[in-house]
C-alpha positions in Angstrom: 0.0 0.0 0.0 2.9 2.4 0.8 4.1 2.2 -2.8 0.7 3.2 -4.1 0.6 6.2 -1.8 4.0 7.4 -2.7 3.3 6.8 -6.4 0.1 8.8 -6.2 2.0 11.7 -4.6 4.6 11.6 -7.4 1.9 11.7 -10.0 0.1 14.5 -8.3 3.2 16.6 -7.8 4.4 16.0 -11.3 1.1 17.4 -12.6 1.5 20.4 -10.3 4.9 21.0 -11.7 3.4 20.8 -15.2 0.9 23.5 -14.2 3.6 25.7 -12.7 5.8 25.2 -15.8 2.8 26.2 -18.0 2.2 29.3 -15.9 5.9 30.4 -16.2 6.0 29.7 -19.9 3.0 32.0 -20.4 4.2 34.8 -18.2 4.5 37.0 -21.3 1.3 35.9 -23.0 -1.2 38.7 -23.3 -4.4 38.0 -21.4 -3.2 34.7 -20.0 -4.7 33.5 -16.7 -2.6 31.4 -14.4 -3.7 28.1 -12.9 -3.5 26.3 -9.6 -3.9 22.7 -8.6 -6.3 21.4 -6.0 -5.7 18.0 -4.4 -7.9 15.5 -2.7 -7.1 12.5 -0.6 -8.1 8.9 -1.7 -10.0 6.4 0.5 -11.4 3.0 -0.5 -13.1 1.5 2.6 -9.7 1.8 4.3 -8.8 3.3 7.7 -5.6 4.5 6.1 -5.7 6.8 3.0 -4.6 5.4 -0.3 -2.7 8.6 -1.3 -3.7 11.7 -3.2 -5.2 12.8 -6.5 -5.6 15.9 -8.5 -9.2 17.1 -7.8 -9.1 20.1 -10.2 -7.0 22.6 -12.1 -8.4 26.0 -11.3 -8.0 29.1 -13.4 -7.1 32.4 -11.6 -9.2 35.0 -13.4 -7.5 37.8 -11.5 -6.7 41.0 -13.4 -3.3 41.4 -15.1 -1.5 44.7 -15.4 -2.9 47.0 -18.1 -0.2 48.3 -20.4 -0.6 51.1 -23.0 0.5 50.0 -26.5 -0.6 52.8 -28.8 -2.0 50.1 -31.1 -5.1 51.5 -32.8 -7.0 48.3 -32.5 -5.7 47.0 -29.2 -8.1 46.9 -26.2 -8.0 45.7 -22.7 -10.8 44.7 -20.3 -10.2 47.0 -17.4 -11.8 45.0 -14.6 -12.5 41.4 -13.5 -15.9 40.9 -15.1 -16.0 40.2 -18.8 -14.5 38.3 -21.7 -14.4 39.1 -25.4 -16.8 37.1 -27.6 -15.0 35.7 -30.6 -16.1 33.7 -33.6 -14.2 31.2 -35.6 -14.5 31.0 -39.3 -16.8 28.0 -38.9 -19.2 30.0 -36.6 -18.2 28.4 -33.3 -17.9 30.8 -30.4 -15.0 31.1 -27.9 -14.2 33.7 -25.2 -10.9 35.4 -24.4 -9.2 38.2 -22.4 -6.6 38.8 -25.1 -7.3 42.1 -26.8 -4.7 41.9 -29.6 -6.8 42.7 -32.7 -6.0 43.9 -36.2 -8.0 44.0 -39.5 -7.7 40.9 -41.7 -7.7 41.0 -45.5 -11.4 41.6 -45.5 -11.3 44.4 -42.9 -12.7 42.3 -40.0 -11.1 42.7 -36.6 -9.4 39.4 -35.7 -6.9 38.1 -33.2 -3.6 36.3 -34.1 -5.6 33.0 -34.1 -7.9 34.4 -36.8 -10.9 34.6 -34.6 -13.3 37.5 -35.2 -14.2 40.1 -32.5 -17.9 40.5 -32.3 -20.3 43.2 -31.1 -23.6 44.8 -32.0 -23.1 46.7 -35.3 -25.2 49.6 -36.6 -27.2 48.9 -39.7 -26.3 51.8 -42.1 -29.7 51.7 -43.7 -31.8 52.0 -40.5 -29.3 53.5 -38.1 -30.2 51.0 -35.4 -28.1 48.3 -33.7 -28.4 44.7 -34.8 -30.0 42.2 -32.5 -27.3 39.5 -32.8 -23.6 39.6 -32.2 -21.8 40.2 -35.5 -18.1 40.3 -36.5 -16.8 43.9 -36.4 -15.5 45.4 -39.6 -13.3 48.4 -39.9 -15.0 51.1 -42.1 -13.7 51.7 -45.6 -14.3 54.4 -48.2 -15.8 57.8 -47.6 -18.5 59.2 -45.4 -21.2 60.8 -47.4 -21.6 64.6 -47.3 -24.4 66.1 -45.4 -26.1 69.4 -46.2 -26.5 72.0 -43.5 -30.0 71.5 -42.0 -30.5 68.1 -43.5 -30.9 66.5 -40.1 -33.7 68.7 -38.9 -36.2 65.8 -38.6 -34.0 64.1 -36.0 -32.5 67.1 -34.3 -34.3 70.3 -33.4 -31.0 72.2 -33.3 -30.2 71.2 -36.9 -29.1 73.9 -39.3 -27.5 77.1 -37.9 -27.5 77.2 -34.2 -26.5 80.2 -32.0 -23.8 79.1 -29.5 -23.5 82.7 -28.2 -25.6 85.6 -29.4 -25.9 89.0 -27.8 -27.0 92.0 -29.8 -25.9 95.4 -28.4 -28.8 97.0 -26.6 -27.2 100.4 -27.2 -27.2 99.9 -31.0 -28.9 102.6 -33.1 -30.7 102.2 -36.4 -28.2 102.6 -39.3 -28.2 105.9 -41.0 -28.5 104.4 -44.5 -31.5 102.4 -45.6 -31.1 98.8 -46.6 -30.6 98.4 -50.3 -28.9 95.1 -50.6 -26.4 94.8 -53.5 -25.9 98.0 -55.5 -26.7 98.0 -59.2 -23.7 97.2 -61.6 -21.2 98.4 -62.4 -20.7 99.3 -58.8 -18.8 96.8 -56.7 -21.1 94.0 -55.5 -20.5 94.7 -51.9 -23.3 95.5 -49.4 -22.8 98.9 -47.9 -21.7 98.6 -44.3 -23.6 101.7 -43.4 -26.9 99.8 -44.0 -26.5 97.2 -41.2 -25.0 97.0 -37.7 -23.1 93.8 -37.8 -22.5 90.8 -40.2 -21.7 87.2 -39.4 -20.2 85.0 -42.1 -20.4 81.2 -41.7 -19.4 78.3 -43.9 -22.3 75.9 -44.8 -22.6 72.9 -47.1 -24.9 71.8 -49.8 -26.1 68.2 -50.6 -22.9 67.6 -52.6 -20.7 68.6 -49.7 -19.6 71.9 -51.4 -18.8 74.9 -49.3 -20.8 78.1 -49.4 -20.5 81.3 -47.4 -23.7 82.2 -45.6 -23.8 85.7 -44.2 -26.3 87.0 -41.6 -26.7 90.8 -41.6 -28.3 92.2 -38.4 -29.9 95.6 -38.6 -31.5 97.5 -35.7 -34.9 99.0 -36.6 -36.4 102.2 -35.2 -38.6 100.1 -32.9 -37.4 99.4 -29.4 -36.0 95.9 -29.0 -36.5 94.9 -32.6 -34.0 93.7 -35.2 -34.1 92.7 -38.8 -31.9 89.9 -40.2 -31.0 89.6 -43.9 -29.4 86.4 -45.3 -27.0 86.1 -48.2 -25.5 83.0 -49.8 -22.1 83.5 -51.5 -22.2 86.6 -53.6 -25.9 86.3 -54.6 -28.3 89.1 -53.7 -29.5 88.9 -50.2 -33.1 88.0 -49.4 -35.4 90.9 -50.2 -37.6 90.6 -47.1 -35.9 90.4 -43.7 -36.8 88.2 -40.8 -37.6 90.0 -37.6 -36.5 89.1 -34.1 -37.6 90.9 -31.0 -36.5 91.0 -27.4 -38.3 91.5 -24.1 -37.6 94.4 -21.9 -35.5 92.0 -19.8 -33.2 91.4 -22.8 -34.3 87.9 -23.6 -35.4 86.6 -27.0 -39.2 87.2 -27.5 -40.1 86.2 -31.0 -38.1 84.9 -33.9 -36.0 82.7 -31.7 -36.7 79.6 -33.8 -38.8 78.7 -36.7 -36.8 80.9 -39.2 -35.9 78.9 -42.2 -34.4 80.1 -45.5 -34.3 78.2 -48.8 -31.5 78.8 -51.3 -31.4 77.4 -54.9 -28.0 75.9 -55.8 -27.0 74.8 -59.3 -26.6 71.0 -59.6 -27.6 70.3 -56.0 -30.8 70.1 -53.9 -32.2 73.3 -52.6 -30.4 74.3 -49.4 -33.0 74.6 -46.7 -31.3 76.2 -43.6 -33.2 76.5 -40.3 -31.9 79.3 -37.9 -32.2 79.0 -34.2 -31.6 82.0 -32.0 -33.3 80.6 -28.9 -30.4 81.7 -26.6 -30.1 85.2 -28.1 -30.1 88.2 -25.7 -30.0 91.9 -26.1 -27.9 93.5 -23.4 -25.6 96.5 -23.4 -21.9 95.9 -23.6 -21.3 95.1 -27.3 -21.8 92.2 -29.7 -21.0 88.6 -28.9 -22.0 86.2 -31.7 -20.9 82.6 -32.4 -22.7 80.1 -34.5 -22.3 76.4 -35.4 -23.8 74.5 -38.3 -24.3 70.7 -38.8 -23.3 70.2 -42.4 -20.0 68.7 -43.6 -18.2 67.7 -46.8 -17.4 64.1 -47.7 -14.4 62.6 -45.9 -12.1 59.5 -46.1 -11.8 57.0 -43.3 -8.7 57.9 -41.2 -8.7 55.8 -38.0 -10.8 54.0 -35.5 -11.1 54.4 -31.7 -12.7 52.4 -28.9 -14.5 54.2 -26.1 -14.6 53.0 -22.5 -18.2 51.7 -23.0 -17.1 49.7 -26.0 -18.4 52.2 -28.6 -16.5 51.8 -31.9 -16.0 55.2 -33.5 -14.7 55.8 -37.0 -12.8 59.0 -37.6 -12.8 60.7 -41.0 -10.6 63.3 -42.6 -13.3 65.9 -42.6 -13.3 65.8 -38.8 -16.5 63.9 -38.5 -17.1 60.8 -36.3 -19.3 57.9 -37.1 -20.6 55.3 -34.7 -19.9 51.8 -36.1 -21.3 49.8 -33.2 -20.0 48.5 -29.9 -18.0 45.6 -28.5 -19.9 43.3 -26.2 -18.5 41.4 -23.2 -19.6 38.1 -21.8 -19.8 37.0 -18.2 -20.7 33.6 -16.7 -22.3 32.4 -13.5 -19.3 30.1 -12.9 -16.0 31.1 -14.6 -14.3 28.0 -13.3 -16.6 25.9 -15.4 -15.2 27.3 -18.7 -13.1 24.9 -20.6 -9.7 26.1 -21.9 -9.2 25.3 -25.6 -5.8 26.9 -26.2 -5.0 30.1 -27.9 -5.9 32.1 -24.8 -9.5 31.1 -25.3 -12.3 29.2 -23.4 -15.6 27.7 -24.4 -18.9 27.6 -22.6 -19.9 24.4 -20.8 -22.8 23.1 -18.8 -20.8 23.8 -15.7 -20.0 27.4 -16.6 -23.6 28.3 -17.3 -24.8 30.3 -20.2 -23.0 33.4 -21.2 -24.6 36.7 -20.2 -23.8 39.5 -22.8 -23.8 43.2 -22.2 -22.2 46.5 -23.0 -18.9 47.3 -21.2 -19.7 49.3 -18.0 -23.2 48.0 -17.7 -24.7 45.2 -15.5 -21.4 44.9 -13.6 -19.2 44.4 -16.6 -15.8 46.0 -16.8 -14.9 49.0 -19.0 -12.7 48.8 -22.1 -9.4 50.6 -22.3 -8.4 51.4 -25.9 -4.8 51.2 -27.2 -3.9 49.0 -24.3 -3.5 45.3 -23.5 -3.9 43.2 -20.4 -0.7 41.4 -19.4 -0.5 37.8 -18.1 -1.5 37.6 -14.4 1.3 35.1 -13.6 3.4 36.1 -10.6 6.8 34.8 -11.4 8.1 35.1 -7.8 5.2 33.1 -6.4 5.5 30.5 -9.1 9.2 29.9 -8.3 8.4 29.5 -4.6 5.7 27.0 -5.5 8.1 25.2 -7.8 10.6 24.8 -4.9 7.9 23.6 -2.5 6.5 21.1 -5.1 10.0 19.8 -5.8 10.6 19.2 -2.1 7.2 17.4 -1.9 8.0 15.3 -4.9 11.3 14.3 -3.2 9.5 13.5 0.0 7.1 11.2 -1.9 10.0 9.5 -3.6 11.6 9.0 -0.2 8.5 7.2 1.1 8.8 4.8 -1.8 12.5 4.3 -1.0 11.7 3.7 2.7 9.0 1.2 1.9 11.4 -0.6 -0.4 13.9 -0.8 2.5 11.2 -2.2 4.8 10.2 -4.8 2.3 13.8 -5.8 1.7 14.3 -6.2 5.5 11.3 -8.5 5.6 12.6 -10.6 2.7 16.0 -11.0 4.3 14.6 -12.2 7.6 15.5 -15.9 8.4 
């Protein structure tokens, strides 16, 4: 019986040495999770134990150090909860903490093993997220131009929006009457004596071409009332002005929103521009005007970035950003039930329970850190200490076999 006990100890400690060796070998493997061995004693209707056995090899899902790499497509799970969901070419699903991704020949983000990173991707036709996890593809080509004011249906602030707007309460009605552009051959410049202040702004038509839209603000002879004339490029300004009025408290009264101008442009759709002066004021102290508009020209894909909540954002050369979708993370009721399959990946099992998917930062899932990777969580110092202890335990088990052999030899030699 003593031989069996010692032999079981040798086998168990040999397996522990294998686990330690595997941990040390993967100390530099991105996203690797170290393992530990659990032992259990062996009894078989015996008052004396029959030795030991390996009960389980447990994964340590503790967090490794996060290291910035600068890699555009690298990402790290910055917390304990969550694994990337990956798809093989055959459609099978695995899970990993390794965030080393790069586009393959078809533009899909894949890890070094060729497995595709998945998430919920935006349908370009509907603008809504898909209902099933899908491989994430890096955008290619251009982003379409958008005319100023084209998004008015989905955004009440579409068109030209006042970021800051104060008209001087001390302004007087200009001495000269508004006449617009003078008759040729005079220079086609609006007489500055016919308005108080002008504000030029670049806008875009449906083809993404630039135009200069100028607003001319003119004080009337009525208290707290102003006229606004609009001119596109060098064309004649609108004949009839829009009127905006202020309360005696200096706040916008009428004309704050609802003003919309239509300009006819050769070769493009009519440019319909809403103007929103809802934050306008009329206080003494001078003019303070700043406007923004929501149109832009076409732009080429430049780069991609990953937000902390997993949002995948494409950056274009025209300065615009486009949401592509977001990375999803998976969590399990029992992480120890996952089955390792190599390549820094695990698969779901009946013991692990079904995967629960979610957006990073929601439902207890960790956030994503872009341009970074999670290092192996192997502690080399601890592994070397464990290796020494295991070696001594192995030697002790070998010694029990040697001692048992000496006892048997003594019995055999008895006369």
